[in-house]
C-alpha positions as CSV (number, residue, x, y, z in Angstrom):
1,M,-65.2,-106.4,-33.8
2,S,-62.3,-108.0,-32.6
3,M,-59.2,-106.9,-30.9
4,M,-55.7,-108.8,-31.5
5,T,-52.4,-108.2,-29.9
6,S,-49.4,-110.0,-30.7
7,E,-45.8,-110.0,-29.0
8,T,-42.6,-110.2,-30.7
9,K,-39.4,-110.7,-28.8
10,K,-36.1,-110.2,-30.5
11,P,-32.9,-110.8,-28.9
12,N,-30.8,-107.7,-27.8
13,T,-27.4,-107.3,-26.6
14,A,-26.8,-109.2,-23.3
15,A,-25.6,-106.0,-21.7
16,V,-28.8,-104.3,-22.2
17,G,-31.9,-106.7,-22.2
18,T,-34.7,-107.9,-24.1
19,S,-37.0,-105.9,-26.5
20,V,-40.8,-106.6,-26.3
21,K,-43.0,-105.6,-29.2
22,K,-46.8,-105.7,-28.9
23,D,-49.3,-105.1,-31.7
24,I,-53.1,-104.3,-31.6
25,R,-55.2,-105.3,-34.5
26,I,-58.9,-104.8,-35.1
27,F,-60.5,-106.8,-38.0
28,G,-57.1,-107.6,-39.1
29,F,-55.9,-104.2,-39.2
30,Q,-52.9,-103.1,-37.1
31,L,-53.8,-100.0,-35.1
32,A,-50.8,-99.7,-32.5
33,S,-47.6,-101.1,-31.8
34,T,-45.4,-100.9,-28.6
35,T,-42.0,-101.7,-27.8
36,N,-40.4,-102.1,-24.4
37,L,-36.8,-102.9,-23.3
38,L,-36.4,-105.0,-20.3
39,F,-32.9,-104.3,-18.6
40,H,-30.8,-107.4,-17.8
41,P,-29.1,-107.3,-14.2
42,A,-25.8,-107.0,-16.0
43,Y,-26.7,-103.7,-17.6
44,Q,-28.0,-102.4,-14.1
45,Q,-24.6,-103.1,-12.6
46,I,-22.9,-101.1,-15.5
47,L,-25.3,-98.1,-14.7
48,D,-24.5,-98.4,-10.8
49,D,-20.7,-98.5,-11.9
50,L,-21.2,-95.6,-14.1
51,N,-22.8,-93.8,-11.0
52,R,-20.1,-94.5,-8.9
53,Q,-17.5,-93.3,-11.6
54,N,-19.5,-90.2,-12.0
55,K,-19.4,-89.6,-8.2
56,L,-15.8,-90.2,-8.1
57,L,-15.2,-87.9,-11.3
58,H,-17.2,-85.1,-9.4
59,S,-15.0,-85.7,-6.3
60,A,-11.9,-85.5,-8.3
61,I,-13.0,-82.3,-10.2
62,A,-13.7,-80.7,-6.6
63,N,-10.2,-81.6,-5.7
64,D,-8.9,-80.3,-8.9
65,L,-10.8,-77.1,-8.4
66,Q,-9.4,-76.8,-4.9
67,K,-5.9,-77.5,-6.2
68,S,-6.7,-74.9,-8.8
69,G,-7.4,-72.1,-6.4
70,A,-4.1,-73.1,-4.5
71,L,-2.2,-73.1,-7.7
72,E,-3.7,-69.4,-8.5
73,K,-2.4,-68.4,-5.0
74,E,0.9,-70.0,-5.5
75,I,1.2,-68.3,-9.2
76,K,0.1,-64.9,-7.3
77,I,3.1,-65.7,-4.9
78,T,5.2,-66.7,-7.6
79,R,4.5,-63.4,-9.5
80,K,5.3,-61.4,-6.6
81,T,8.5,-63.3,-5.9
82,M,9.4,-62.8,-9.7
83,S,8.8,-59.0,-9.3
84,E,10.9,-59.0,-6.2
85,L,13.5,-61.0,-7.8
86,E,13.4,-58.7,-11.0
87,K,14.1,-55.7,-8.6
88,K,16.7,-57.6,-6.9
89,H,18.1,-58.4,-10.3
90,S,17.9,-54.6,-11.3
91,V,19.8,-53.9,-8.0
92,L,22.4,-56.6,-8.7
93,V,22.9,-55.2,-12.2
94,Q,23.5,-51.8,-10.8
95,E,25.9,-53.1,-8.2
96,K,27.6,-55.1,-11.0
97,N,28.0,-52.1,-13.0
98,G,29.3,-50.1,-10.0
99,L,31.7,-53.0,-9.3
100,E,32.8,-52.9,-12.9
101,R,33.6,-49.3,-12.6
102,T,35.3,-49.7,-9.3
103,Y,37.4,-52.5,-11.1
104,Q,38.1,-50.1,-13.9
105,T,39.0,-47.5,-11.5
106,I,41.2,-49.9,-9.4
107,R,42.7,-51.0,-12.5
108,S,43.7,-47.7,-13.7
109,N,45.2,-47.0,-10.0
110,F,47.0,-50.3,-10.1
111,H,48.6,-49.2,-13.5
112,R,49.2,-45.8,-12.0
113,V,50.9,-47.1,-8.8
114,K,52.9,-49.6,-10.9
115,N,54.2,-46.7,-12.8
116,E,54.9,-44.8,-9.8
117,N,56.8,-47.9,-8.2
118,E,59.0,-48.0,-11.4
119,T,59.6,-44.4,-10.8
120,L,60.4,-44.9,-7.1
121,L,62.8,-47.7,-8.0
122,R,64.5,-45.5,-10.5
123,T,64.6,-42.8,-8.0
124,N,66.0,-45.1,-5.3
125,V,68.9,-45.9,-7.7
126,K,69.8,-42.3,-8.1
127,L,69.6,-41.9,-4.4
128,K,72.0,-44.6,-3.8
129,R,74.4,-42.7,-5.9
130,D,73.7,-39.5,-4.4
131,A,74.3,-41.1,-0.8
132,Q,77.6,-42.2,-2.0
133,R,78.5,-38.7,-3.5
134,L,77.1,-37.5,0.1
135,G,79.6,-39.7,2.0
136,S,82.4,-38.3,0.5
137,E,81.0,-34.7,1.1
138,I,80.4,-35.8,4.7
139,A,84.0,-36.6,5.2
140,T,84.9,-33.2,3.8
141,T,82.5,-31.6,6.1
142,Q,83.9,-33.4,9.2
143,N,87.4,-32.0,8.4
144,N,85.9,-28.6,7.8
145,N,84.1,-29.1,11.2
146,R,87.3,-29.7,13.0
147,K,88.7,-26.4,11.7
148,L,85.5,-24.5,12.7
149,K,86.1,-26.1,16.2
150,N,89.4,-24.4,16.3
151,E,88.1,-21.1,15.1
152,V,85.3,-21.4,17.7
153,N,87.8,-21.9,20.6
154,Q,89.6,-19.0,19.2
155,K,86.5,-16.8,19.3
156,T,85.3,-18.0,22.7
157,K,87.6,-15.5,24.1
158,T,85.2,-12.7,22.7
159,A,81.8,-14.3,23.8
160,S,81.8,-12.3,27.2
161,E,82.1,-9.0,25.1
162,F,79.0,-10.1,23.2
163,E,77.0,-11.2,26.2
164,R,77.7,-7.8,27.9
165,Q,76.3,-6.0,24.4
166,L,73.3,-8.4,24.5
167,R,72.5,-7.4,28.0
168,K,72.7,-3.9,27.0
169,V,70.5,-4.5,24.0
170,E,67.9,-6.2,26.3
171,K,67.9,-3.4,28.8
172,Q,67.1,-1.1,25.8
173,N,64.3,-3.3,24.6
174,K,62.7,-3.0,28.1
175,D,63.1,0.8,28.0
176,I,61.3,0.8,24.5
177,E,58.6,-1.4,25.8
178,I,58.0,0.8,28.8
179,K,57.7,3.9,26.5
180,M,55.3,1.9,24.0
181,E,53.2,1.1,27.0
182,K,53.1,4.8,27.9
183,L,52.3,5.7,24.4
184,Q,49.6,3.2,24.3
185,V,47.8,4.6,27.4
186,E,48.2,8.1,25.9
187,T,47.0,7.0,22.5
188,D,43.7,5.3,24.3
189,Q,43.1,8.7,26.2
190,Q,43.4,10.6,22.9
191,M,41.1,8.2,21.0
192,L,38.6,8.5,23.8
193,S,38.7,12.5,23.9
194,L,38.4,12.1,20.0
195,K,35.3,9.9,20.4
196,Q,33.9,12.3,23.0
197,Q,34.7,15.2,20.5
198,S,32.9,13.4,17.7
199,A,29.8,12.9,20.0
200,N,29.9,16.5,20.8
201,N,30.1,17.3,17.2
202,E,27.3,15.1,16.2
203,N,25.1,16.6,19.0
204,Y,26.1,20.2,17.8
205,L,25.2,19.3,14.3
206,Q,21.7,18.2,15.6
207,L,21.1,21.2,17.5
208,L,22.1,23.3,14.6
209,F,19.7,21.3,12.2
210,N,17.1,21.9,14.9
211,Q,18.0,25.7,14.5
212,R,18.7,25.7,10.8
213,N,16.4,28.6,10.2
214,S,18.1,30.8,12.8
215,P,20.6,33.5,11.5
216,A,22.4,33.0,14.9
217,A,22.9,29.3,14.3
218,L,24.5,30.0,11.1
219,Q,26.9,32.7,12.6
220,L,28.0,30.3,15.4
221,L,28.7,27.8,12.7
222,Q,30.7,30.1,10.6
223,K,32.6,31.2,13.8
224,R,33.1,27.5,14.6
225,I,34.6,26.4,11.3
226,N,36.2,29.8,10.4
227,A,34.1,30.1,7.3
228,P,34.6,33.1,5.0
229,S,31.8,35.8,5.0
230,T,29.8,36.0,1.7
231,K,28.1,38.8,0.0
232,M,24.3,39.5,1.0
233,N,21.6,37.7,-0.8
234,S,19.6,40.2,-2.6
235,E,16.4,38.0,-2.2
236,D,16.7,37.5,1.5
237,S,13.4,39.4,1.6
238,I,11.6,36.8,-0.4
239,F,9.4,34.3,1.6
240,T,8.6,30.9,0.3
241,L,6.5,28.2,1.7
242,P,6.7,25.2,2.4
243,L,9.9,25.1,4.4
244,P,11.6,21.6,4.4
245,C,12.1,19.1,7.2
246,L,9.4,20.4,9.4
247,E,6.7,18.4,11.3
248,E,3.9,20.8,11.6
249,K,0.6,19.8,9.6
250,V,0.2,23.6,8.6
251,Q,2.9,26.3,7.8
252,Q,1.9,30.0,8.1
253,I,3.8,33.1,7.5
254,H,2.5,36.5,8.4
255,Q,4.6,39.5,7.2
256,S,4.2,43.2,6.2
257,V,5.6,43.7,2.5
258,A,5.6,47.0,0.5
259,T,3.3,48.5,3.4
260,M,0.9,45.5,3.0
261,K,0.0,42.7,5.2
262,V,0.4,39.2,3.8
263,S,-0.5,35.9,5.2
264,S,0.1,32.6,3.7
265,A,-1.0,29.0,4.8
266,I,0.0,25.7,3.2
267,F,-1.4,22.1,4.1
268,S,-0.7,18.7,2.7
269,K,-3.1,16.1,1.6
270,E,-4.1,13.2,3.8
271,D,-3.1,14.9,7.0
272,A,0.8,14.6,6.4
273,P,3.4,17.3,7.2
274,A,3.0,20.5,5.0
275,S,6.6,20.2,4.3
276,V,5.9,17.4,2.0
277,S,3.2,19.5,-0.2
278,Q,3.5,19.6,-3.9
279,D,2.2,23.2,-3.7
280,A,4.1,26.3,-3.2
281,C,3.9,29.9,-2.7
282,S,6.3,32.9,-2.6
283,F,6.1,36.6,-2.1
284,G,8.3,39.5,-1.7
285,E,9.0,43.2,-2.4
286,V,10.0,43.9,-6.0
287,E,10.4,47.6,-7.3
288,G,8.4,49.0,-4.3
289,R,5.4,46.5,-4.8
290,L,4.3,43.2,-3.8
291,T,4.9,40.5,-6.1
292,F,3.5,37.1,-5.5
293,A,3.2,33.6,-6.9
294,V,1.2,30.4,-6.2
295,A,1.9,27.0,-7.8
296,D,0.5,23.5,-7.6
297,G,2.5,20.6,-8.9
298,V,1.0,18.3,-11.0
299,S,1.0,14.7,-9.6
300,T,1.2,12.8,-12.7
301,S,4.5,14.5,-13.6
302,F,8.1,13.9,-12.1
303,R,9.8,16.1,-9.5
304,Q,6.7,18.3,-9.4
305,S,7.5,19.4,-5.7
306,E,10.8,20.8,-6.7
307,W,9.5,22.5,-9.8
308,S,6.7,24.2,-8.0
309,K,8.9,25.6,-5.5
310,R,11.4,26.6,-8.1
311,L,8.7,28.3,-10.4
312,V,7.3,30.5,-7.7
313,S,10.9,31.8,-6.7
314,A,11.5,32.5,-10.3
315,C,8.3,34.7,-10.5
316,I,9.6,37.1,-7.7
317,G,11.2,39.6,-9.6
318,P,11.0,42.3,-12.2
319,E,8.4,41.4,-14.9
320,K,10.9,42.3,-17.7
321,L,13.4,39.6,-16.4
322,R,10.7,37.0,-15.9
323,K,11.5,35.1,-19.1
324,T,15.1,35.1,-18.1
325,R,14.5,34.0,-14.7
326,F,12.2,31.4,-16.0
327,K,14.8,30.1,-18.2
328,N,17.5,29.8,-15.5
329,A,15.1,27.8,-13.3
330,Q,14.6,25.3,-16.1
331,I,18.2,24.9,-16.5
332,Q,18.9,24.8,-12.9
333,H,16.0,22.3,-12.6
334,I,17.8,19.8,-15.0
335,E,21.1,20.3,-13.3
336,D,19.8,19.5,-9.9
337,G,18.2,16.5,-11.0
338,E,21.6,15.0,-12.1
339,K,23.2,16.1,-9.1
340,L,20.5,14.5,-6.6
341,T,21.1,11.1,-8.5
342,P,23.8,10.1,-6.0
343,L,21.7,10.7,-3.0
344,I,18.9,8.4,-4.2
345,E,18.8,5.1,-2.5
346,G,20.5,2.4,-4.4
347,N,17.6,0.3,-5.2
348,L,15.5,3.3,-6.4
349,A,18.4,4.9,-8.5
350,W,17.4,3.2,-11.5
351,V,13.7,4.5,-11.3
352,W,15.1,8.1,-10.8
353,E,17.4,7.9,-13.7
354,E,14.7,6.5,-16.2
355,K,12.4,9.5,-15.2
356,L,14.9,12.1,-15.2
357,A,14.5,13.1,-18.8
358,K,10.7,13.6,-18.0
359,Q,9.2,17.1,-17.7
360,S,8.0,18.5,-14.4
361,D,4.5,20.4,-14.5
362,A,2.8,22.8,-12.1
363,T,-0.1,25.2,-12.5
364,L,0.8,28.7,-11.7
365,L,-0.9,32.1,-10.6
366,T,1.5,35.2,-10.3
367,G,1.3,38.9,-10.3
368,Y,1.9,42.1,-8.5
369,I,-0.2,44.5,-6.4
370,E,0.6,48.0,-5.2
371,S,-0.5,49.8,-2.1
372,D,-3.2,51.8,-4.2
373,G,-5.1,48.7,-5.0
374,N,-4.0,48.3,-8.6
375,A,-2.8,44.9,-9.5
376,R,-2.0,42.6,-12.5
377,L,-2.5,38.8,-12.4
378,H,-1.3,36.1,-14.8
379,R,-2.6,32.5,-14.6
380,R,-1.8,29.1,-16.3
381,G,-3.8,26.1,-15.3
382,D,-6.3,25.6,-12.2
383,T,-5.3,28.0,-9.5
384,W,-7.6,30.7,-8.7
385,A,-8.3,34.1,-7.1
386,A,-11.0,36.2,-5.4
387,M,-10.8,39.9,-4.3
388,K,-12.9,42.5,-2.5
389,K,-12.8,46.4,-3.2
390,K,-12.7,48.9,-0.6
391,N,-16.0,49.1,1.4
392,G,-17.2,45.9,-0.5
393,R,-19.3,43.2,1.1
394,K,-19.0,40.3,-1.3
395,W,-16.1,38.7,-2.8
396,T,-15.4,38.9,-6.6
397,I,-14.0,35.8,-8.4
398,I,-11.5,36.7,-10.6
399,F,-10.1,33.6,-12.1
400,P,-12.6,30.8,-11.3
401,P,-11.6,27.3,-10.6
402,S,-11.9,25.1,-13.6
403,A,-14.7,22.6,-13.6
404,V,-12.8,19.8,-15.3
405,N,-9.7,18.1,-14.5
406,G,-6.3,18.1,-16.7
407,T,-6.0,21.7,-17.2
408,Q,-2.9,23.3,-18.8
409,A,0.3,23.7,-16.5
410,V,3.6,25.2,-16.8
411,N,6.4,22.7,-17.5
412,S,10.2,22.5,-17.2
413,H,10.8,21.9,-20.9
414,S,8.7,24.6,-22.6
415,P,8.5,28.5,-22.6
416,L,6.5,30.2,-20.2
417,V,3.0,31.0,-21.6
418,F,-0.2,32.2,-19.5
419,D,-3.8,31.4,-20.3
420,E,-5.2,34.2,-18.7
421,S,-4.2,37.8,-17.6
422,T,-6.0,40.6,-16.0
423,D,-5.6,44.0,-14.6
424,L,-7.3,45.2,-11.4
425,S,-8.0,48.4,-9.4
426,E,-9.2,49.5,-5.9
427,V,-8.1,46.0,-4.4
428,S,-8.6,46.1,-0.6
429,K,-8.3,42.2,-0.1
430,L,-6.9,39.4,-2.5
431,L,-7.1,35.7,-1.9
432,V,-5.0,33.5,-4.2
433,M,-5.5,29.7,-3.9
434,T,-4.7,26.5,-5.5
435,D,-7.7,24.3,-6.3
436,G,-7.5,22.4,-2.9
437,V,-10.0,25.4,-2.0
438,A,-13.2,24.0,-3.6
439,S,-16.0,26.6,-2.5
440,F,-16.2,30.3,-3.8
441,D,-19.2,31.1,-1.6
442,S,-18.7,34.6,-0.2
443,K,-19.4,33.7,3.7
444,F,-17.0,30.7,3.3
445,L,-14.2,33.2,1.9
446,D,-14.8,35.4,4.7
447,E,-14.2,32.8,7.3
448,L,-11.3,31.6,5.4
449,W,-9.8,35.1,5.3
450,S,-10.5,35.5,9.0
451,K,-8.6,32.1,9.9
452,V,-5.7,32.6,7.4
453,T,-5.0,36.1,8.6
454,E,-5.0,35.1,12.4
455,N,-2.1,33.6,13.8
456,K,-4.0,30.6,15.2
457,P,-2.7,27.5,13.4
458,G,-5.2,25.2,15.3
459,Q,-8.3,27.1,14.3
460,L,-7.1,27.1,10.5
461,S,-6.4,23.4,10.7
462,E,-9.9,22.8,12.3
463,L,-11.6,24.6,9.6
464,V,-9.7,22.5,6.9
465,R,-10.7,19.2,8.6
466,K,-14.3,20.1,8.8
467,G,-14.3,21.6,5.3
468,R,-13.0,18.3,4.0
469,Q,-15.8,16.5,5.3
470,E,-18.3,19.3,4.1
471,K,-16.4,19.2,0.6
472,T,-15.6,22.9,0.9
473,F,-11.9,21.7,0.8
474,E,-10.8,18.8,-1.4
475,N,-8.6,16.1,0.1
476,D,-5.6,17.7,-1.6
477,D,-2.6,20.0,-1.1
478,I,-3.9,23.4,-0.1
479,T,-2.3,26.9,-0.5
480,I,-3.7,30.2,0.4
481,L,-2.1,33.6,0.1
482,A,-4.1,36.4,1.7
483,I,-3.1,40.2,0.7
484,D,-4.4,43.1,2.8
485,T,-3.6,46.3,1.0
486,R,-4.5,48.3,4.0
487,G,-1.3,47.0,5.6
488,F,-0.5,48.5,8.9
489,H,-4.1,49.5,9.5
490,H,-5.0,46.0,9.4
491,N,-5.5,44.6,13.0
């Protein structure tokens, strides 16, 4: 086996070098061939130049990048400057528009001034003509003045007379001023006296208001104002609670009527004065027997306090006239609502007027009782009563309180109708109450009778206070009427 190699050199470009080819042959067969390029020195120089140029390009590119960053900053600054210039341009445009409007205004004023100048020129010409005319009039006036001087000289002789009269008038004026000063002093004294009298009158009215329930106070007022006397009121023997404008938390009355002993008490809810209670009670002697009524104004209606008081007053009269008195009470209730309107505060008047046509509601228990213990009771709504017979130990419930809310009531727009009526006999003690009394236990009613019939408001108030905690009284208006047919025998 023989190995043969051969080299073949072919010329290449002068810039690159010489290509050398080697062939490997065995037994005449060519097994491999390699070719190498030998670089010439000139080509190596070209490569070195290219490297230097490449480095220069890298350096130039780095500089360009640095310049590009600077240019970006300059572009941002330029944009910011452009934004500021745009704002300034907007301001300048506004100022330009303002200057144009000002120019138009000045131009308009210029034309107006020009027109006024022309008018003044025409007026000046007219004034010159008037001045010429006035010159001739002045000459005429001077002539007249000379004539007047002559007349003044003639009248100077009478000047002393006028001066004497003037001094006389001045003296009269001084006398009048002195009189005016005296009158002023007298007027001030009279005003001071009137103010003092007004203060005394106000104090008198306050004292009269404090004694408004005293007949003597009304007699003093009648004498002071010379008021005429009136006929006696036939219902002066009627007693009604609550009395207005009082500050007491409980109002009580103890009276002997038709030979019977009557005690009544009234409370308001939430520890308020009894005078604001929506309940009412009334009693009096009618045809020789005791007539009574207890009413409870319904809170959801309008003017219920007025209606309950008017309702119990209408019940104190003969039974045959009850419907007539009730109808008159309804009419009076409507008329009073209209008369009270001007007394309502201005900001609340519209509410009052809006509700004026609404009805007023109140529950009612009324009747009469005779000294022999015979009685008749009528009820509408949730008022109730209890009685004891002579020598009786326990209380008998006549009309039990309702177990539900929303019972029937007597209203100011409908005829009077009762739900229940009953006749009683041998009544010794009678309790008539509104639904504020929540217990009908016999022992409790004994204690209630004891406190109502005694003239000890403090003990009665304490009973109610404790009872509201123990639920024997509701936190509601409370009215109690206690009637003892034993009358004067009752201690």
